[in-house]
C-alpha positions, 0 to 999 in steps of 0.5 A: 296096482302098485307094480309099476311103482315097484318096477320104478324103484327097481329101475332106479336102483339098478341105474344107481348100481350101473352108474357107480360101477362105471364111475368107479371103472372110470376112476380105475382107468384114470389112475391107469392112464396115469401110471402108464404116463409116469412110467413112460416118462421115467424111462426116457432119461434112462434110456437116454443116459444109456445111449453111446453118447454117454461120458465115460467115467475115469478111475481114481488114480492108485496111491502110487500114482502122481497126484492132481490132473495131468494136462499135457505136458505143462502139468503134473502131480507130485508128492512133497515131503513136508515138514511144516508150513509158516507164515515167514521165510524167517520163521521157516529159515529158523526151523530148518536151522534147528534140524541138521537132517534139513540141511538139504531142504528148502522153503518153497513159497505158495500163496504167501505161505513158505513150506519146508519141503525135503524131497518131492517125487512123482511117487508117493512110495518113494518119500521117506518120512520122518519122526524127527522132526515130523513129516508127512506127504503133501500132494500137489500139482506143478503147472507150467500151463501159464507160461509162454515159453517152452521150456518153461511150460514142458518143466512139470513132465521133464521133472516127472521123470525118474531117469538121472540122464534127464536131470544131469547132462554130460559135456554140456550136451543140454537139450532144447527143450531145457531152461538155460539156468538148468545146467548150472543149477543141477552141477551145483546141486550134485556137490551136496546131493545125488538124490533126484528128489532133493534135486527135483525139489530145488528145481522146483522151488527155483524156477517157481521162485523166478517165474510168476507163470509156474504154479503149485496148486494143492 
């Protein structure tokens, strides 16, 4: 009788098939478990970033707005009509002397370089660029944040104005938030130019040159 041997072989085959199926099911279950864990961990940071405490994204400023970051009333963005940058004040002066159109320009020193500018404005479109000599708009930030004197600290905001009454004062009625020498400078400027861009330029050049706490940053 060979039936017991045949039954034993059949049982072994069935056991092998069942074991294979069980092993495959275990592998599939393990893969599904890992997938569910990864998906749950990846969802957590997304949910955290969409909460109420998310930082607001500030849109980029358009070209007709001041350049740079506005920090209270101690910093403001401007655009200069720039003709060149030189390694010495003498070479900058020589360049100006070659062009009569630059007779109201100024030399502004920043970090050891000497810039020839003819006008400064908070609005880029107000600049009148030149072909001879060639000029272009140079953006910068003017800051008095490091100054301890309040009249100097608030200068950037005052110079940001396009109101002539903020620059020129009648009968010596100078506001308390204006530096003492402001009136004498603007009176001298009015004798050769009534342009606010020119006045703003010479005022910035003067106060930058006289006060180390005032900075120009590009």
